[in-house]
mmCIF file of the C-alpha atoms, coordinates in Angstrom:
data_MODEL
# 
_entry.id   MODEL 
# 
loop_
_atom_site.group_PDB 
_atom_site.id 
_atom_site.type_symbol 
_atom_site.label_atom_id 
_atom_site.label_alt_id 
_atom_site.label_comp_id 
_atom_site.label_asym_id 
_atom_site.label_entity_id 
_atom_site.label_seq_id 
_atom_site.pdbx_PDB_ins_code 
_atom_site.Cartn_x 
_atom_site.Cartn_y 
_atom_site.Cartn_z 
_atom_site.occupancy 
_atom_site.B_iso_or_equiv 
_atom_site.pdbx_formal_charge 
_atom_site.auth_seq_id 
_atom_site.auth_comp_id 
_atom_site.auth_asym_id 
_atom_site.auth_atom_id 
_atom_site.pdbx_PDB_model_num 
ATOM 1   C CA . MET A 1 1   ? -59.050 -14.239 57.863 1.00 0.00 ? 1   MET A CA 1 
ATOM 2   C CA . LYS A 1 2   ? -58.119 -10.580 57.838 1.00 0.00 ? 2   LYS A CA 1 
ATOM 3   C CA . LYS A 1 3   ? -58.877 -8.647  54.679 1.00 0.00 ? 3   LYS A CA 1 
ATOM 4   C CA . SER A 1 4   ? -55.150 -7.848  54.294 1.00 0.00 ? 4   SER A CA 1 
ATOM 5   C CA . HIS A 1 5   ? -54.386 -11.592 54.154 1.00 0.00 ? 5   HIS A CA 1 
ATOM 6   C CA . LEU A 1 6   ? -56.830 -11.940 51.269 1.00 0.00 ? 6   LEU A CA 1 
ATOM 7   C CA . VAL A 1 7   ? -55.586 -8.896  49.413 1.00 0.00 ? 7   VAL A CA 1 
ATOM 8   C CA . LEU A 1 8   ? -51.918 -9.810  49.131 1.00 0.00 ? 8   LEU A CA 1 
ATOM 9   C CA . PRO A 1 9   ? -52.326 -13.123 47.227 1.00 0.00 ? 9   PRO A CA 1 
ATOM 10  C CA . LEU A 1 10  ? -54.796 -11.476 44.854 1.00 0.00 ? 10  LEU A CA 1 
ATOM 11  C CA . LEU A 1 11  ? -52.479 -8.576  44.264 1.00 0.00 ? 11  LEU A CA 1 
ATOM 12  C CA . LEU A 1 12  ? -49.656 -11.077 43.613 1.00 0.00 ? 12  LEU A CA 1 
ATOM 13  C CA . LEU A 1 13  ? -51.832 -12.744 40.980 1.00 0.00 ? 13  LEU A CA 1 
ATOM 14  C CA . ALA A 1 14  ? -52.544 -9.379  39.367 1.00 0.00 ? 14  ALA A CA 1 
ATOM 15  C CA . ALA A 1 15  ? -48.841 -8.547  39.458 1.00 0.00 ? 15  ALA A CA 1 
ATOM 16  C CA . ALA A 1 16  ? -48.100 -11.857 37.793 1.00 0.00 ? 16  ALA A CA 1 
ATOM 17  C CA . LEU A 1 17  ? -50.389 -10.770 34.999 1.00 0.00 ? 17  LEU A CA 1 
ATOM 18  C CA . ALA A 1 18  ? -48.655 -7.432  34.810 1.00 0.00 ? 18  ALA A CA 1 
ATOM 19  C CA . LEU A 1 19  ? -45.302 -9.110  34.412 1.00 0.00 ? 19  LEU A CA 1 
ATOM 20  C CA . ALA A 1 20  ? -46.386 -11.852 32.070 1.00 0.00 ? 20  ALA A CA 1 
ATOM 21  C CA . ALA A 1 21  ? -46.649 -11.245 28.364 1.00 0.00 ? 21  ALA A CA 1 
ATOM 22  C CA . CYS A 1 22  ? -44.290 -12.396 25.576 1.00 0.00 ? 22  CYS A CA 1 
ATOM 23  C CA . GLY A 1 23  ? -44.659 -14.283 22.375 1.00 0.00 ? 23  GLY A CA 1 
ATOM 24  C CA . GLY A 1 24  ? -43.746 -14.960 18.778 1.00 0.00 ? 24  GLY A CA 1 
ATOM 25  C CA . SER A 1 25  ? -43.503 -12.538 15.944 1.00 0.00 ? 25  SER A CA 1 
ATOM 26  C CA . SER A 1 26  ? -46.271 -11.908 13.468 1.00 0.00 ? 26  SER A CA 1 
ATOM 27  C CA . GLY A 1 27  ? -43.917 -10.775 10.760 1.00 0.00 ? 27  GLY A CA 1 
ATOM 28  C CA . GLY A 1 28  ? -43.720 -6.998  10.753 1.00 0.00 ? 28  GLY A CA 1 
ATOM 29  C CA . GLY A 1 29  ? -45.416 -3.621  10.972 1.00 0.00 ? 29  GLY A CA 1 
ATOM 30  C CA . GLU A 1 30  ? -47.362 -2.411  13.954 1.00 0.00 ? 30  GLU A CA 1 
ATOM 31  C CA . ASP A 1 31  ? -48.532 -5.971  14.889 1.00 0.00 ? 31  ASP A CA 1 
ATOM 32  C CA . ALA A 1 32  ? -44.854 -6.934  15.421 1.00 0.00 ? 32  ALA A CA 1 
ATOM 33  C CA . LYS A 1 33  ? -44.219 -3.764  17.470 1.00 0.00 ? 33  LYS A CA 1 
ATOM 34  C CA . VAL A 1 34  ? -47.198 -4.607  19.715 1.00 0.00 ? 34  VAL A CA 1 
ATOM 35  C CA . GLU A 1 35  ? -45.897 -8.192  20.207 1.00 0.00 ? 35  GLU A CA 1 
ATOM 36  C CA . GLU A 1 36  ? -42.437 -6.863  20.895 1.00 0.00 ? 36  GLU A CA 1 
ATOM 37  C CA . ALA A 1 37  ? -43.772 -4.487  23.597 1.00 0.00 ? 37  ALA A CA 1 
ATOM 38  C CA . ILE A 1 38  ? -45.647 -7.358  25.262 1.00 0.00 ? 38  ILE A CA 1 
ATOM 39  C CA . GLU A 1 39  ? -42.558 -9.649  25.044 1.00 0.00 ? 39  GLU A CA 1 
ATOM 40  C CA . GLU A 1 40  ? -40.232 -7.012  26.476 1.00 0.00 ? 40  GLU A CA 1 
ATOM 41  C CA . SER A 1 41  ? -42.647 -6.190  29.298 1.00 0.00 ? 41  SER A CA 1 
ATOM 42  C CA . ALA A 1 42  ? -42.879 -9.874  30.194 1.00 0.00 ? 42  ALA A CA 1 
ATOM 43  C CA . THR A 1 43  ? -39.253 -10.871 30.064 1.00 0.00 ? 43  THR A CA 1 
ATOM 44  C CA . SER A 1 44  ? -37.420 -7.823  31.170 1.00 0.00 ? 44  SER A CA 1 
ATOM 45  C CA . THR A 1 45  ? -36.094 -7.476  34.734 1.00 0.00 ? 45  THR A CA 1 
ATOM 46  C CA . ASP A 1 46  ? -35.272 -3.817  33.947 1.00 0.00 ? 46  ASP A CA 1 
ATOM 47  C CA . PRO A 1 47  ? -37.432 -1.472  36.145 1.00 0.00 ? 47  PRO A CA 1 
ATOM 48  C CA . SER A 1 48  ? -37.567 1.033   33.277 1.00 0.00 ? 48  SER A CA 1 
ATOM 49  C CA . LYS A 1 49  ? -40.134 -1.169  31.594 1.00 0.00 ? 49  LYS A CA 1 
ATOM 50  C CA . CYS A 1 50  ? -42.656 0.144   34.145 1.00 0.00 ? 50  CYS A CA 1 
ATOM 51  C CA . THR A 1 51  ? -42.651 3.512   32.401 1.00 0.00 ? 51  THR A CA 1 
ATOM 52  C CA . GLU A 1 52  ? -41.356 2.712   28.939 1.00 0.00 ? 52  GLU A CA 1 
ATOM 53  C CA . LEU A 1 53  ? -43.579 -0.311  28.190 1.00 0.00 ? 53  LEU A CA 1 
ATOM 54  C CA . GLN A 1 54  ? -46.509 0.066   30.602 1.00 0.00 ? 54  GLN A CA 1 
ATOM 55  C CA . THR A 1 55  ? -48.911 2.933   31.259 1.00 0.00 ? 55  THR A CA 1 
ATOM 56  C CA . GLN A 1 56  ? -49.603 4.283   34.728 1.00 0.00 ? 56  GLN A CA 1 
ATOM 57  C CA . LEU A 1 57  ? -53.056 2.657   34.536 1.00 0.00 ? 57  LEU A CA 1 
ATOM 58  C CA . PHE A 1 58  ? -51.477 -0.702  33.844 1.00 0.00 ? 58  PHE A CA 1 
ATOM 59  C CA . ASN A 1 59  ? -49.074 -0.347  36.811 1.00 0.00 ? 59  ASN A CA 1 
ATOM 60  C CA . GLU A 1 60  ? -51.960 0.739   39.070 1.00 0.00 ? 60  GLU A CA 1 
ATOM 61  C CA . THR A 1 61  ? -54.088 -2.253  38.059 1.00 0.00 ? 61  THR A CA 1 
ATOM 62  C CA . GLY A 1 62  ? -51.184 -4.647  38.556 1.00 0.00 ? 62  GLY A CA 1 
ATOM 63  C CA . SER A 1 63  ? -50.275 -3.307  41.999 1.00 0.00 ? 63  SER A CA 1 
ATOM 64  C CA . GLY A 1 64  ? -53.602 -2.153  43.434 1.00 0.00 ? 64  GLY A CA 1 
ATOM 65  C CA . GLN A 1 65  ? -51.850 1.126   44.309 1.00 0.00 ? 65  GLN A CA 1 
ATOM 66  C CA . LYS A 1 66  ? -52.037 4.610   42.776 1.00 0.00 ? 66  LYS A CA 1 
ATOM 67  C CA . GLY A 1 67  ? -49.509 7.012   41.320 1.00 0.00 ? 67  GLY A CA 1 
ATOM 68  C CA . ALA A 1 68  ? -45.870 6.820   42.230 1.00 0.00 ? 68  ALA A CA 1 
ATOM 69  C CA . ALA A 1 69  ? -46.494 3.956   44.629 1.00 0.00 ? 69  ALA A CA 1 
ATOM 70  C CA . ALA A 1 70  ? -47.751 1.773   41.749 1.00 0.00 ? 70  ALA A CA 1 
ATOM 71  C CA . THR A 1 71  ? -44.699 2.565   39.656 1.00 0.00 ? 71  THR A CA 1 
ATOM 72  C CA . LYS A 1 72  ? -42.382 1.891   42.586 1.00 0.00 ? 72  LYS A CA 1 
ATOM 73  C CA . GLU A 1 73  ? -44.001 -1.478  43.245 1.00 0.00 ? 73  GLU A CA 1 
ATOM 74  C CA . CYS A 1 74  ? -43.809 -2.390  39.550 1.00 0.00 ? 74  CYS A CA 1 
ATOM 75  C CA . GLU A 1 75  ? -40.096 -1.519  39.507 1.00 0.00 ? 75  GLU A CA 1 
ATOM 76  C CA . ALA A 1 76  ? -39.424 -3.665  42.608 1.00 0.00 ? 76  ALA A CA 1 
ATOM 77  C CA . GLU A 1 77  ? -41.382 -6.619  41.107 1.00 0.00 ? 77  GLU A CA 1 
ATOM 78  C CA . ALA A 1 78  ? -39.616 -6.275  37.737 1.00 0.00 ? 78  ALA A CA 1 
ATOM 79  C CA . LYS A 1 79  ? -36.332 -7.338  39.381 1.00 0.00 ? 79  LYS A CA 1 
ATOM 80  C CA . GLU A 1 80  ? -37.952 -10.648 40.397 1.00 0.00 ? 80  GLU A CA 1 
ATOM 81  C CA . ASN A 1 81  ? -39.608 -11.380 37.039 1.00 0.00 ? 81  ASN A CA 1 
ATOM 82  C CA . ASP A 1 82  ? -39.450 -15.144 36.396 1.00 0.00 ? 82  ASP A CA 1 
ATOM 83  C CA . THR A 1 83  ? -42.155 -15.546 33.775 1.00 0.00 ? 83  THR A CA 1 
ATOM 84  C CA . GLU A 1 84  ? -41.564 -18.754 31.821 1.00 0.00 ? 84  GLU A CA 1 
ATOM 85  C CA . SER A 1 85  ? -43.455 -17.995 28.616 1.00 0.00 ? 85  SER A CA 1 
ATOM 86  C CA . VAL A 1 86  ? -46.523 -16.341 27.147 1.00 0.00 ? 86  VAL A CA 1 
ATOM 87  C CA . THR A 1 87  ? -48.000 -16.728 23.699 1.00 0.00 ? 87  THR A CA 1 
ATOM 88  C CA . VAL A 1 88  ? -49.370 -13.698 21.945 1.00 0.00 ? 88  VAL A CA 1 
ATOM 89  C CA . SER A 1 89  ? -52.050 -14.057 19.302 1.00 0.00 ? 89  SER A CA 1 
ATOM 90  C CA . ASN A 1 90  ? -54.876 -12.113 17.556 1.00 0.00 ? 90  ASN A CA 1 
ATOM 91  C CA . VAL A 1 91  ? -53.105 -8.768  17.559 1.00 0.00 ? 91  VAL A CA 1 
ATOM 92  C CA . SER A 1 92  ? -55.402 -6.036  16.269 1.00 0.00 ? 92  SER A CA 1 
ATOM 93  C CA . VAL A 1 93  ? -54.118 -2.486  15.728 1.00 0.00 ? 93  VAL A CA 1 
ATOM 94  C CA . ASN A 1 94  ? -56.551 0.347   15.309 1.00 0.00 ? 94  ASN A CA 1 
ATOM 95  C CA . GLY A 1 95  ? -54.770 3.711   15.103 1.00 0.00 ? 95  GLY A CA 1 
ATOM 96  C CA . GLU A 1 96  ? -53.111 4.461   18.451 1.00 0.00 ? 96  GLU A CA 1 
ATOM 97  C CA . SER A 1 97  ? -54.691 1.513   20.293 1.00 0.00 ? 97  SER A CA 1 
ATOM 98  C CA . ALA A 1 98  ? -54.331 -2.233  19.916 1.00 0.00 ? 98  ALA A CA 1 
ATOM 99  C CA . THR A 1 99  ? -55.524 -5.463  21.513 1.00 0.00 ? 99  THR A CA 1 
ATOM 100 C CA . ALA A 1 100 ? -53.832 -8.821  21.808 1.00 0.00 ? 100 ALA A CA 1 
ATOM 101 C CA . GLU A 1 101 ? -54.660 -12.150 23.373 1.00 0.00 ? 101 GLU A CA 1 
ATOM 102 C CA . VAL A 1 102 ? -52.064 -13.609 25.712 1.00 0.00 ? 102 VAL A CA 1 
ATOM 103 C CA . GLU A 1 103 ? -51.699 -17.140 27.146 1.00 0.00 ? 103 GLU A CA 1 
ATOM 104 C CA . VAL A 1 104 ? -49.631 -17.169 30.336 1.00 0.00 ? 104 VAL A CA 1 
ATOM 105 C CA . ASP A 1 105 ? -47.274 -19.920 31.587 1.00 0.00 ? 105 ASP A CA 1 
ATOM 106 C CA . GLY A 1 106 ? -45.056 -19.763 34.648 1.00 0.00 ? 106 GLY A CA 1 
ATOM 107 C CA . SER A 1 107 ? -47.189 -17.413 36.741 1.00 0.00 ? 107 SER A CA 1 
ATOM 108 C CA . GLY A 1 108 ? -50.250 -17.385 38.930 1.00 0.00 ? 108 GLY A CA 1 
ATOM 109 C CA . LEU A 1 109 ? -52.394 -17.593 35.849 1.00 0.00 ? 109 LEU A CA 1 
ATOM 110 C CA . ASN A 1 110 ? -51.047 -20.686 34.126 1.00 0.00 ? 110 ASN A CA 1 
ATOM 111 C CA . GLY A 1 111 ? -53.294 -21.715 31.280 1.00 0.00 ? 111 GLY A CA 1 
ATOM 112 C CA . GLN A 1 112 ? -55.414 -18.609 31.444 1.00 0.00 ? 112 GLN A CA 1 
ATOM 113 C CA . GLY A 1 113 ? -55.924 -16.539 28.357 1.00 0.00 ? 113 GLY A CA 1 
ATOM 114 C CA . ILE A 1 114 ? -56.297 -12.790 28.708 1.00 0.00 ? 114 ILE A CA 1 
ATOM 115 C CA . GLU A 1 115 ? -56.972 -9.933  26.377 1.00 0.00 ? 115 GLU A CA 1 
ATOM 116 C CA . LEU A 1 116 ? -54.811 -6.884  26.788 1.00 0.00 ? 116 LEU A CA 1 
ATOM 117 C CA . GLU A 1 117 ? -55.238 -3.337  25.495 1.00 0.00 ? 117 GLU A CA 1 
ATOM 118 C CA . LEU A 1 118 ? -52.159 -1.407  24.414 1.00 0.00 ? 118 LEU A CA 1 
ATOM 119 C CA . VAL A 1 119 ? -51.829 2.236   23.506 1.00 0.00 ? 119 VAL A CA 1 
ATOM 120 C CA . GLU A 1 120 ? -49.249 4.085   21.475 1.00 0.00 ? 120 GLU A CA 1 
ATOM 121 C CA . GLU A 1 121 ? -47.540 6.912   23.382 1.00 0.00 ? 121 GLU A CA 1 
ATOM 122 C CA . GLY A 1 122 ? -44.648 8.865   21.920 1.00 0.00 ? 122 GLY A CA 1 
ATOM 123 C CA . GLY A 1 123 ? -44.145 6.265   19.170 1.00 0.00 ? 123 GLY A CA 1 
ATOM 124 C CA . ASN A 1 124 ? -43.977 3.354   21.664 1.00 0.00 ? 124 ASN A CA 1 
ATOM 125 C CA . TRP A 1 125 ? -46.575 0.679   22.319 1.00 0.00 ? 125 TRP A CA 1 
ATOM 126 C CA . LYS A 1 126 ? -47.423 0.307   26.042 1.00 0.00 ? 126 LYS A CA 1 
ATOM 127 C CA . LEU A 1 127 ? -49.545 -2.175  27.919 1.00 0.00 ? 127 LEU A CA 1 
ATOM 128 C CA . ASN A 1 128 ? -52.522 -0.236  29.186 1.00 0.00 ? 128 ASN A CA 1 
ATOM 129 C CA . LYS A 1 129 ? -55.170 -2.519  30.690 1.00 0.00 ? 129 LYS A CA 1 
ATOM 130 C CA . PHE A 1 130 ? -56.654 -5.955  30.964 1.00 0.00 ? 130 PHE A CA 1 
ATOM 131 C CA . LEU A 1 131 ? -59.877 -6.388  29.039 1.00 0.00 ? 131 LEU A CA 1 
ATOM 132 C CA . GLY A 1 132 ? -60.771 -9.828  30.400 1.00 0.00 ? 132 GLY A CA 1 
ATOM 133 C CA . PHE A 1 133 ? -60.176 -13.512 30.176 1.00 0.00 ? 133 PHE A CA 1 
ATOM 134 C CA . THR A 1 134 ? -60.309 -15.122 26.746 1.00 0.00 ? 134 THR A CA 1 
ATOM 135 C CA . ASN A 1 135 ? -59.701 -18.581 28.187 1.00 0.00 ? 135 ASN A CA 1 
ATOM 136 C CA . PHE A 1 136 ? -60.921 -18.850 31.770 1.00 0.00 ? 136 PHE A CA 1 
ATOM 137 C CA . ASP A 1 137 ? -60.183 -21.776 34.119 1.00 0.00 ? 137 ASP A CA 1 
ATOM 138 C CA . ALA A 1 138 ? -61.670 -21.152 37.537 1.00 0.00 ? 138 ALA A CA 1 
ATOM 139 C CA . ALA A 1 139 ? -60.154 -24.344 38.986 1.00 0.00 ? 139 ALA A CA 1 
ATOM 140 C CA . ALA A 1 140 ? -56.656 -23.246 37.927 1.00 0.00 ? 140 ALA A CA 1 
ATOM 141 C CA . LEU A 1 141 ? -57.260 -19.814 39.407 1.00 0.00 ? 141 LEU A CA 1 
ATOM 142 C CA . GLY A 1 142 ? -58.290 -21.406 42.715 1.00 0.00 ? 142 GLY A CA 1 
ATOM 143 C CA . GLU A 1 143 ? -55.155 -23.596 42.706 1.00 0.00 ? 143 GLU A CA 1 
ATOM 144 C CA . ALA A 1 144 ? -52.928 -20.603 42.016 1.00 0.00 ? 144 ALA A CA 1 
ATOM 145 C CA . LEU A 1 145 ? -54.593 -18.679 44.824 1.00 0.00 ? 145 LEU A CA 1 
ATOM 146 C CA . GLU A 1 146 ? -54.068 -21.578 47.196 1.00 0.00 ? 146 GLU A CA 1 
ATOM 147 C CA . GLU A 1 147 ? -50.353 -21.621 46.315 1.00 0.00 ? 147 GLU A CA 1 
ATOM 148 C CA . GLU A 1 148 ? -50.116 -17.889 47.020 1.00 0.00 ? 148 GLU A CA 1 
ATOM 149 C CA . PHE A 1 149 ? -51.864 -18.328 50.354 1.00 0.00 ? 149 PHE A CA 1 
ATOM 150 C CA . ALA A 1 150 ? -49.373 -21.053 51.257 1.00 0.00 ? 150 ALA A CA 1 
ATOM 151 C CA . ASN A 1 151 ? -46.550 -18.553 50.813 1.00 0.00 ? 151 ASN A CA 1 
ATOM 152 C CA . GLN A 1 152 ? -48.098 -16.024 53.202 1.00 0.00 ? 152 GLN A CA 1 
ATOM 153 C CA . GLU A 1 153 ? -47.508 -15.913 56.920 1.00 0.00 ? 153 GLU A CA 1 
ATOM 154 C CA . GLY A 1 154 ? -50.499 -15.786 59.253 1.00 0.00 ? 154 GLY A CA 1 
ATOM 155 C CA . VAL A 1 155 ? -52.951 -17.412 56.884 1.00 0.00 ? 155 VAL A CA 1 
ATOM 156 C CA . ASP A 1 156 ? -54.905 -20.318 58.405 1.00 0.00 ? 156 ASP A CA 1 
ATOM 157 C CA . PRO A 1 157 ? -54.346 -23.268 55.984 1.00 0.00 ? 157 PRO A CA 1 
ATOM 158 C CA . LYS A 1 158 ? -57.881 -24.589 56.401 1.00 0.00 ? 158 LYS A CA 1 
ATOM 159 C CA . LEU A 1 159 ? -59.457 -21.194 55.720 1.00 0.00 ? 159 LEU A CA 1 
ATOM 160 C CA . ALA A 1 160 ? -57.082 -20.604 52.792 1.00 0.00 ? 160 ALA A CA 1 
ATOM 161 C CA . LYS A 1 161 ? -58.096 -23.963 51.300 1.00 0.00 ? 161 LYS A CA 1 
ATOM 162 C CA . CYS A 1 162 ? -61.788 -23.131 51.746 1.00 0.00 ? 162 CYS A CA 1 
ATOM 163 C CA . VAL A 1 163 ? -61.403 -19.706 50.102 1.00 0.00 ? 163 VAL A CA 1 
ATOM 164 C CA . SER A 1 164 ? -59.339 -21.179 47.240 1.00 0.00 ? 164 SER A CA 1 
ATOM 165 C CA . GLU A 1 165 ? -61.987 -23.880 46.644 1.00 0.00 ? 165 GLU A CA 1 
ATOM 166 C CA . GLY A 1 166 ? -64.625 -21.157 46.553 1.00 0.00 ? 166 GLY A CA 1 
ATOM 167 C CA . VAL A 1 167 ? -62.613 -19.144 44.058 1.00 0.00 ? 167 VAL A CA 1 
ATOM 168 C CA . SER A 1 168 ? -62.325 -22.249 41.899 1.00 0.00 ? 168 SER A CA 1 
ATOM 169 C CA . GLU A 1 169 ? -66.126 -22.098 41.439 1.00 0.00 ? 169 GLU A CA 1 
ATOM 170 C CA . ILE A 1 170 ? -66.625 -18.352 40.786 1.00 0.00 ? 170 ILE A CA 1 
ATOM 171 C CA . SER A 1 171 ? -67.954 -16.933 37.556 1.00 0.00 ? 171 SER A CA 1 
ATOM 172 C CA . GLN A 1 172 ? -65.723 -15.471 34.948 1.00 0.00 ? 172 GLN A CA 1 
ATOM 173 C CA . SER A 1 173 ? -67.101 -11.952 35.548 1.00 0.00 ? 173 SER A CA 1 
ATOM 174 C CA . ASP A 1 174 ? -66.390 -12.199 39.294 1.00 0.00 ? 174 ASP A CA 1 
ATOM 175 C CA . ALA A 1 175 ? -62.887 -13.509 38.606 1.00 0.00 ? 175 ALA A CA 1 
ATOM 176 C CA . GLU A 1 176 ? -62.220 -10.611 36.185 1.00 0.00 ? 176 GLU A CA 1 
ATOM 177 C CA . ALA A 1 177 ? -63.427 -8.096  38.781 1.00 0.00 ? 177 ALA A CA 1 
ATOM 178 C CA . MET A 1 178 ? -61.300 -9.754  41.454 1.00 0.00 ? 178 MET A CA 1 
ATOM 179 C CA . VAL A 1 179 ? -58.074 -10.110 39.444 1.00 0.00 ? 179 VAL A CA 1 
ATOM 180 C CA . PHE A 1 180 ? -58.193 -7.107  37.071 1.00 0.00 ? 180 PHE A CA 1 
ATOM 181 C CA . GLU A 1 181 ? -60.064 -4.538  39.180 1.00 0.00 ? 181 GLU A CA 1 
ATOM 182 C CA . GLN A 1 182 ? -59.025 -5.548  42.742 1.00 0.00 ? 182 GLN A CA 1 
ATOM 183 C CA . ASP A 1 183 ? -62.711 -6.008  43.643 1.00 0.00 ? 183 ASP A CA 1 
ATOM 184 C CA . LEU A 1 184 ? -62.505 -8.224  46.675 1.00 0.00 ? 184 LEU A CA 1 
ATOM 185 C CA . LYS A 1 185 ? -66.227 -8.537  47.359 1.00 0.00 ? 185 LYS A CA 1 
ATOM 186 C CA . PRO A 1 186 ? -66.574 -12.018 45.817 1.00 0.00 ? 186 PRO A CA 1 
ATOM 187 C CA . VAL A 1 187 ? -63.610 -13.376 47.760 1.00 0.00 ? 187 VAL A CA 1 
ATOM 188 C CA . GLU A 1 188 ? -64.736 -11.684 51.009 1.00 0.00 ? 188 GLU A CA 1 
ATOM 189 C CA . GLU A 1 189 ? -68.130 -13.352 50.633 1.00 0.00 ? 189 GLU A CA 1 
ATOM 190 C CA . ILE A 1 190 ? -66.411 -16.711 50.097 1.00 0.00 ? 190 ILE A CA 1 
ATOM 191 C CA . ALA A 1 191 ? -64.267 -16.123 53.205 1.00 0.00 ? 191 ALA A CA 1 
ATOM 192 C CA . GLN A 1 192 ? -67.301 -15.258 55.333 1.00 0.00 ? 192 GLN A CA 1 
ATOM 193 C CA . GLY A 1 193 ? -68.905 -18.512 54.276 1.00 0.00 ? 193 GLY A CA 1 
ATOM 194 C CA . CYS A 1 194 ? -65.777 -20.370 55.342 1.00 0.00 ? 194 CYS A CA 1 
ATOM 195 C CA . GLU A 1 195 ? -65.670 -19.005 58.877 1.00 0.00 ? 195 GLU A CA 1 
# 
């Protein structure tokens, strides 16, 4: 399997994360503003969210690209946003930074819990980066990856299944590196073992 055939499904999973984040209201104050930023980022199909609700770092992490290319990809993907729902909890605001835990439904990370960092810029809260999984399900990640492979042309179904099964057994730290940092080494090693 070519490296490019491995990269796209993983980037799609990361993009799903970048698009997915909404939830209930905690009542008021900065916590509510943080939740609102997450909710708007998740549910909006307006490309402006890529600069108004997300930092450049967040867009780059979600797309695997840098600079204007990352923003452009975010804007294109925003138009296709079909996130079903996300639950926000454990919002913690500390000055101009905040964290929140997010449970994703309707994306490549169904059932996964992730912790996000947000930063305040110009009076607005923006999603800045993924801190890691708070609820990790390797089997669900493997299944999501297999579904993404099935949607890609030129991917051998047997090899895709083998790679997906390998991903369903990886450690949380390897999955975080793969999904949040675009570190493909763990998946490349799995693919080599499948050949």
